[in-house]
C-alpha positions in Angstrom: 0.0 0.0 0.0 2.8 2.4 0.9 4.5 1.7 -2.4 1.3 2.6 -4.3 0.9 5.9 -2.3 4.5 6.9 -3.2 4.3 5.9 -6.9 5.4 8.8 -9.1 3.0 9.0 -12.1 5.7 10.8 -14.2 8.4 8.1 -13.5 7.6 6.1 -16.7 7.5 9.2 -18.9 10.8 10.4 -17.5 12.4 7.0 -18.1 11.0 7.1 -21.7 12.5 10.7 -22.2 16.0 9.2 -21.1 15.6 6.4 -23.5 14.6 8.5 -26.4 17.2 11.3 -25.6 14.5 14.0 -25.0 14.1 16.6 -22.2 11.1 16.0 -20.1 8.8 18.6 -18.5 6.2 18.1 -15.9 4.6 21.5 -16.1 4.2 23.6 -19.3 2.3 26.7 -18.2 5.6 28.8 -17.5 6.7 28.6 -21.2 6.6 31.8 -23.3 4.0 30.8 -25.9 1.7 29.5 -23.1 1.9 32.5 -20.9 1.7 35.1 -23.8 -0.9 33.0 -25.7 1.0 32.9 -28.9 -0.7 30.6 -31.3 1.5 29.7 -34.3 -0.5 26.6 -35.0 -4.3 26.2 -35.5 -6.2 25.0 -32.5 -7.7 22.0 -34.4 -4.3 20.9 -35.4 -2.7 21.0 -31.8 -5.8 19.3 -30.4 -5.8 16.5 -32.9 -2.1 15.9 -32.7 -1.7 16.4 -29.0 1.3 18.9 -29.2 1.8 22.5 -28.5 4.7 24.9 -29.3 6.3 26.1 -26.1 8.9 28.8 -27.1 11.3 29.8 -29.9 15.0 30.5 -29.4 17.8 31.1 -32.1 15.5 29.7 -34.8 14.6 26.5 -32.9 11.1 25.8 -32.1 10.5 23.7 -28.9 7.5 21.5 -29.3 5.9 19.6 -26.5 4.8 16.0 -27.5 3.5 13.1 -25.6 4.6 10.3 -28.1 8.4 10.2 -28.7 7.9 7.7 -31.5 5.8 10.1 -33.5 8.2 11.4 -36.2 5.4 12.6 -38.6 4.2 15.5 -36.4 7.5 17.3 -35.8 8.3 17.1 -39.6 4.7 18.7 -40.3 5.4 21.4 -37.8 8.7 22.2 -39.4 7.1 22.4 -42.9 4.3 24.7 -41.4 6.5 27.1 -39.3 9.8 26.9 -41.3 11.7 26.4 -38.1 13.9 23.6 -36.8 11.9 21.6 -34.2 13.2 20.3 -30.9 10.8 18.0 -29.1 10.1 18.0 -25.4 8.3 15.2 -23.8 5.3 15.9 -21.5 2.3 14.0 -20.3 -1.1 14.3 -22.2 -2.8 16.0 -19.3 -0.1 18.8 -19.2 -0.3 19.3 -22.9 -4.1 19.5 -22.8 -3.9 22.0 -20.0 -1.3 24.2 -21.8 -3.5 24.1 -25.0 -6.5 25.3 -22.9 -4.5 28.0 -21.3 -2.9 29.2 -24.6 -6.1 29.0 -26.9 -8.6 30.4 -24.3 -9.2 34.1 -24.8 -8.2 36.5 -22.2 -11.0 38.2 -20.0 -11.7 40.7 -22.8 -15.2 39.3 -23.8 -16.8 42.8 -23.9 -14.4 43.9 -26.7 -15.1 40.6 -28.6 -18.8 41.0 -28.2 -18.8 44.7 -29.2 -16.8 43.9 -32.2 -19.5 41.5 -33.5 -22.5 42.5 -35.4 -25.4 40.6 -34.0 -27.6 41.1 -37.2 -24.9 39.2 -39.3 -24.9 35.5 -39.2 -27.7 35.5 -36.6 -29.9 33.1 -38.5 -30.7 29.9 -36.6 -27.9 27.5 -36.8 -29.3 23.9 -36.2 -27.0 21.6 -34.8 -27.1 18.0 -33.5 -26.8 19.0 -29.9 -23.9 16.8 -29.5 -20.8 17.9 -27.4 -18.5 20.3 -29.1 -15.4 22.2 -28.2 -15.7 25.8 -27.2 -12.1 26.7 -28.2 -12.6 25.6 -31.8 -15.0 28.4 -32.6 -15.1 27.7 -36.3 -18.6 29.0 -37.0 -19.2 32.3 -38.8 -22.3 33.0 -36.9 -22.0 36.1 -34.7 -24.4 34.6 -32.2 -22.4 31.5 -31.8 -19.3 33.5 -31.3 -20.9 35.7 -28.6 -22.3 32.7 -26.8 -19.0 30.8 -27.0 -17.0 33.9 -25.8 -19.4 34.3 -22.8 -18.9 30.7 -21.8 -15.2 30.7 -22.1 -14.9 33.9 -20.0 -17.2 32.5 -17.4 -15.4 29.2 -17.2 -11.9 31.1 -16.8 -13.2 33.2 -14.0 -14.6 30.6 -11.9 -18.2 31.4 -12.5 -20.9 28.9 -11.1 -24.0 30.5 -12.8 -24.5 32.6 -15.9 -27.6 34.9 -15.9 -28.8 36.2 -19.3 -31.6 38.6 -18.3 -33.6 40.6 -20.8 -34.1 44.3 -19.9 -36.0 47.0 -21.7 -33.1 48.0 -23.9 -30.9 44.9 -24.1 -29.8 41.7 -22.5 -27.8 42.0 -19.2 -25.1 39.3 -18.6 -24.3 38.6 -15.0 -21.8 35.9 -13.6 -22.1 34.5 -10.0 -18.5 34.3 -9.0 -17.7 33.1 -5.4 -21.4 33.2 -4.4 -21.9 36.8 -5.5 -23.6 38.2 -8.8 -21.5 40.5 -11.0 -22.8 42.4 -14.0 -20.3 41.8 -16.8 -21.9 42.8 -20.2 -25.0 44.5 -21.7 -25.8 43.0 -25.1 -27.9 44.6 -27.9 -31.7 43.9 -28.0 -31.1 42.2 -31.3 -29.2 39.4 -29.7 -31.9 38.4 -27.2 -34.1 36.0 -29.3 -31.2 34.4 -31.5 -29.2 33.9 -28.2 -32.0 32.2 -26.4 -32.7 30.1 -29.5 -29.1 29.0 -29.6 -29.1 27.8 -26.0 -32.4 26.0 -26.6 -31.1 24.1 -29.6 -28.0 22.9 -27.6 -30.3 22.1 -24.5 -32.7 20.2 -26.9 -35.6 22.4 -25.8 -38.7 23.4 -27.7 -37.4 26.6 -29.6 -41.1 27.5 -30.6 -42.2 27.6 -26.8 -41.6 31.2 -25.4 -44.6 31.2 -22.7 -43.7 28.3 -20.5 -40.6 27.6 -18.4 -38.3 24.9 -19.7 -35.3 22.9 -18.3 -32.5 21.1 -20.1 -28.8 20.3 -20.2 -25.9 21.0 -22.4 -22.6 19.1 -22.5 -19.6 20.9 -24.0 -15.9 20.6 -23.9 -13.3 23.3 -23.4 -9.9 21.9 -24.3 -9.4 18.7 -22.1 -12.4 19.6 -19.7 -15.8 18.2 -20.1 -18.4 20.6 -18.8 -22.2 20.1 -18.2 -24.6 23.2 -18.2 -27.9 23.0 -16.5 -30.2 25.3 -18.3 -33.5 26.9 -17.1 -35.6 29.3 -19.2 -38.4 31.4 -17.7 -40.7 34.0 -19.6 -40.4 37.4 -18.0 -41.8 40.9 -18.9 -39.1 41.7 -21.5 -38.5 38.2 -23.0 -37.1 34.8 -21.9 -34.7 34.8 -18.9 -32.0 32.1 -19.1 -29.8 30.9 -16.4 -27.0 28.4 -17.0 -25.7 26.4 -13.9 -22.1 25.3 -14.7 -21.2 21.7 -13.6 -17.5 21.5 -14.1 -16.3 18.1 -12.7 -12.7 19.2 -13.1 -13.4 21.8 -10.3 -15.1 19.2 -8.1 -12.6 18.5 -5.2 -14.0 15.6 -3.1 -12.9 14.8 0.4 -13.6 16.2 3.9 -10.2 17.5 4.4 -10.2 19.2 1.1 -13.4 20.9 1.9 -11.7 22.6 4.9 -12.9 20.4 7.7 -9.9 20.0 10.0 -8.7 19.0 13.4 -10.9 17.4 16.0 -14.1 18.1 14.0 -12.7 16.1 11.0 -11.9 13.1 13.4 -15.3 13.0 15.0 -17.1 13.4 11.7 -15.1 10.5 10.2 -15.9 8.4 13.1 -19.6 9.0 12.6 -19.8 8.3 9.0 -18.2 4.9 9.6 -21.2 3.7 11.5 -23.4 1.0 10.1 -26.6 2.8 10.7 -28.1 6.1 11.6 -28.9 9.5 10.0 -26.3 12.2 9.3 -27.7 15.5 8.1 -26.0 18.3 6.4 -27.7 21.8 6.7 -27.3 25.2 5.3 -28.9 27.6 2.7 -29.1 27.1 -0.9 -25.7 27.2 -2.6 -23.7 26.6 0.5 -22.1 23.4 -0.8 -24.2 20.8 0.9 -24.2 18.4 -2.0 -20.5 18.5 -2.4 -20.3 17.7 1.2 -22.5 14.7 0.8 -20.4 13.4 -2.2 -17.2 13.9 -0.1 -18.8 11.8 2.7 -19.7 9.1 0.2 -16.2 9.2 -1.5 -14.6 8.5 1.8 -16.7 5.3 2.6 -17.3 3.9 -0.9 -15.6 0.6 -1.7 -16.6 -2.6 -3.6 -17.9 -4.1 -0.3 -20.4 -1.2 0.2 -23.6 -0.7 -1.9 -24.2 3.1 -2.0 -27.5 4.4 -3.6 -28.5 7.9 -4.0 -31.8 9.8 -5.0 -31.1 13.3 -6.1 -32.9 16.2 -7.8 -31.1 16.5 -10.1 -28.0 14.1 -10.3 -25.4 17.0 -10.5 -22.2 14.9 -10.9 -21.9 11.2 -11.8 -19.6 9.4 -9.4 -18.0 6.0 -10.0 -19.1 3.4 -7.5 -22.5 4.9 -6.7 -25.9 3.9 -8.0 -27.6 7.4 -8.7 -31.3 7.9 -9.3 -32.7 11.3 -10.5 -36.0 12.6 -9.3 -38.5 12.8 -12.2 -41.7 14.7 -11.4 -43.1 13.9 -15.0 -43.4 10.1 -14.1 -44.3 10.8 -10.3 -40.8 9.7 -9.2 -40.2 11.7 -6.0 -37.8 11.3 -3.1 -40.3 9.2 -1.1 -41.1 6.8 -3.8 -37.5 6.5 -5.1 -36.5 5.9 -1.4 -39.0 3.0 -1.1 -37.5 1.3 -4.1 -34.0 1.8 -3.1 -34.7 -0.1 0.1 -35.5 -3.1 -2.0 -32.0 -2.9 -3.7 -30.0 -4.1 -0.6 -28.2 -0.9 0.1 -25.7 -0.2 2.8 -25.5 3.5 2.5 -28.4 5.7 1.1 -28.0 9.5 0.2 -31.2 11.5 -0.1 -30.7 14.8 -1.9 -33.0 16.7 0.4 -35.5 15.8 3.1 -38.4 18.1 2.2 -41.6 16.5 3.7 -42.8 14.2 6.5 -43.1 11.1 4.3 -39.4 11.2 3.1 -38.3 12.0 6.6 -40.2 8.9 8.0 -38.9 6.6 5.5 -35.2 7.9 6.2 -35.8 7.2 9.9 -37.2 3.7 9.3 -34.3 3.0 6.9 -31.7 4.1 9.6 -33.4 2.1 12.3 -33.3 -1.1 10.1 -29.5 -1.0 9.6 -28.7 1.6 7.0 -26.6 4.6 7.1 -28.6 7.6 5.7 -27.1 10.9 4.6 -29.1 13.8 3.6 -29.6 17.6 3.5 -31.9 19.9 5.3 -32.5 23.6 5.1 -31.9 25.2 8.5 -29.6 27.9 9.8 -27.5 25.8 12.2 -27.1 22.2 13.4 -29.4 22.3 16.4 -32.3 23.8 14.4 -32.3 20.7 12.2 -33.6 18.7 15.0 -36.4 21.2 15.8 -37.3 21.2 12.1 -37.8 17.4 11.9 -40.0 17.5 15.1 -42.0 20.2 13.4 -42.5 17.9 10.3 -44.0 15.4 12.6 -41.2 12.9 13.4 -41.4 11.8 17.0 -38.6 12.8 19.3 -37.9 9.3 20.6 -37.3 8.2 16.9 -34.9 11.1 16.4 -32.9 10.3 19.5 -32.5 6.7 18.4 -31.7 7.3 14.7 -29.9 10.7 14.4 -26.1 10.4 14.8 -25.0 13.9 13.9 -25.7 17.1 12.1 -23.2 19.2 10.1 -24.1 22.8 9.4 -22.1 24.9 6.9 -21.6 28.1 5.0 -19.2 29.3 2.4 -17.2 32.5 2.9 -15.1 34.3 0.2 -11.4 34.2 0.8 -9.4 37.4 0.7 -7.5 37.8 -2.6 -3.9 37.0 -1.8 -2.5 39.5 -4.5 -4.1 42.6 -2.9 -4.4 41.5 0.7 -3.7 44.1 3.3 -3.8 44.2 7.2 -5.4 46.8 9.4 -6.0 47.5 13.1 -9.6 46.6 14.0 -12.1 49.3 15.3 -13.9 49.0 18.7 -17.1 47.6 17.0 -15.1 45.0 15.2 -13.4 43.9 18.4 -16.8 43.5 20.0 -17.8 41.1 17.3 -14.6 39.1 17.8 -15.0 39.1 21.6 -11.6 40.6 22.0 -10.8 43.3 24.6 -9.3 46.7 23.7 -6.3 45.9 25.9 -5.5 42.7 23.8 -5.8 44.8 20.5 -3.6 47.6 21.9 -0.8 45.1 22.3 -0.7 45.0 18.6 -1.3 41.3 18.3 -4.7 41.4 16.8 -4.8 42.3 13.1 -7.6 41.9 10.6 -7.3 41.7 6.8 -9.1 42.8 3.7 -8.6 42.9 0.0 -8.1 46.3 -1.8 -9.3 45.0 -5.1 -7.2 44.1 -8.2 -7.4 42.7 -11.7 -7.0 39.1 -10.4 -10.2 39.4 -8.2 -12.1 41.7 -10.6 -11.9 44.6 -8.1 -13.9 42.7 -5.3 -11.0 41.9 -2.9 -11.9 38.3 -2.8 -11.0 35.2 -4.8 -12.1 31.6 -4.1 -14.2 30.4 -1.0 -13.7 28.5 2.1 -16.1 26.5 4.1 -17.4 27.3 7.7 -18.7 24.3 9.6 -20.2 23.3 13.0 -20.7 19.6 13.7 -23.0 18.5 16.4 -22.7 14.7 17.2 -25.8 13.3 18.9 -24.3 12.5 22.3 -26.2 11.0 25.3 -26.7 14.5 26.6 -28.1 15.7 23.2 -30.4 12.6 23.0 -31.8 13.2 26.5 -32.5 16.8 25.6 -34.3 15.7 22.4 -36.6 13.5 24.5 -37.3 16.4 27.0 -37.6 19.3 24.3 -36.3 19.9 20.7 -35.7 23.5 21.6 -32.7 24.8 19.3 -31.4 27.2 22.0 -31.0 24.5 24.6 -29.6 21.9 22.2 -27.0 24.5 21.1 -26.1 25.2 24.6 -25.7 21.5 25.5 -23.6 20.9 22.1 -21.2 23.8 22.8 -20.8 22.6 26.5 -19.7 19.3 24.8 -17.1 21.0 22.7 -19.0 22.1 19.6 -17.5 25.2 17.8 -20.4 27.3 16.4 -20.4 28.7 12.8 -19.8 32.3 14.1 -16.8 31.3 16.3 -15.4 29.2 13.4 -15.7 32.3 11.2 -14.1 34.6 13.6 -11.0 32.2 13.7 -10.8 32.4 9.9 -11.0 36.2 10.0 -8.2 36.5 12.6 -6.1 34.0 10.6 -6.4 36.2 7.5 -8.2 33.7 5.3 -11.4 35.8 5.2 -12.6 39.2 6.4 -14.8 40.0 9.3 -17.4 41.6 7.0 -17.7 38.3 5.0 -18.1 36.3 8.3 -20.8 38.6 9.4 -22.5 38.6 6.0 -23.1 34.8 6.0 -23.8 34.5 9.7 -26.1 37.5 10.3 -29.0 35.2 10.9 -27.3 33.3 13.5 -27.7 34.3 17.2 -24.4 34.1 18.8 -26.0 34.4 22.3 -26.5 30.9 23.6 
């Protein structure tokens, strides 16, 4: 096992490079042509051949290849460019990543869009709807170029949702980056209908229907990345509003430690998910990463000996080793009905996308009491409130005390941009929020941080997100309190006395350590009462 963990995936390629007399490079992003996006060969050619020019020095063109025995491609490149070619061996993955970096446009979508006449080539281009590569951009249609440019910019900026909103005099394009919406472009009114039609064609929706909401899915490629888009159209006053949710599996980092759960909380949570039966709940508002946390829990316990089945609405990411079922209201397949059928499939672990009603909650409780581990989500502000919510749904307290093994509450806070991060001395009001005395602050030991705003973070001062977590294991004291009363305040006090760190306190530690700002912690936890 130790040998497998220490295995170097590049060892075989390095040995092949030595045997072939070639230099070997693990990382290609630092080379001149990739950094400066110099494209001396067509995208279609480098993509097909799996090569990319890296730099040119003294009339010698350095070409990254993944097959040292391919003699034809270097000869072709020499004929195309007129330069002598020196090969450098690299992995397929490194070459694909370099191609994506080099051939993706910079964040200048506004200038690209403004330079296109939407009335030219805006006729409907019918395609098969099959997957295609965004970076190829071979179409002459301005609408296709506008749409592709928006998608490439959104993917490069880490966008989770693209909003195309018709307004009185045009179409407003907004990106949700790190959980916050940003206005990026305003398109001409002439673009509105052709752009919506283009999206509907790719999502296989009814292009003639403009009065009813529709949902669909698009699958595209960007270089070596396969990306799914969940499409929703809704008729509004000025036309059809379109929202695309980006599901990029390459950006899905599974694992509890990778999510930011650390220390004693991580150890306790891992102990709970190894139990053979019980219910583990993940709570938080929409967009707080609950589904990713569920996937991370399942990724830690999946193995050939464990039968894991899920019922989701919808299935966002397809994971190996899991039997995933998507809710389908059109055929009356809801969570409760799907859950009943899952129980006949001899499962060990069951994931329910969300407990929305009493029927689903009752089946989940019964499943946990009959020897299954059930993980699910619930919409509550904090961990203790989840118990009160289930009791309000009609679940008997004695059943909850027997079946529930833990509740994990979470939020996502934006991280301060590392390129424009500055420190400052906190004001008196901020010290009160941190529960720090003025004497401690006067010693100069307490500093807070914020981002000034730069090009890297689009002038927001933030780049990326970090999770805030509170985990409440259902201990004997918590079980006894559930039987007496499911009051969230009393449960919170008992859990904190048992060592639980609240979301607010966890956020304050992140602010003091400089990972996020105090304002960001207060923004995501303003609904939480930090008075126990």
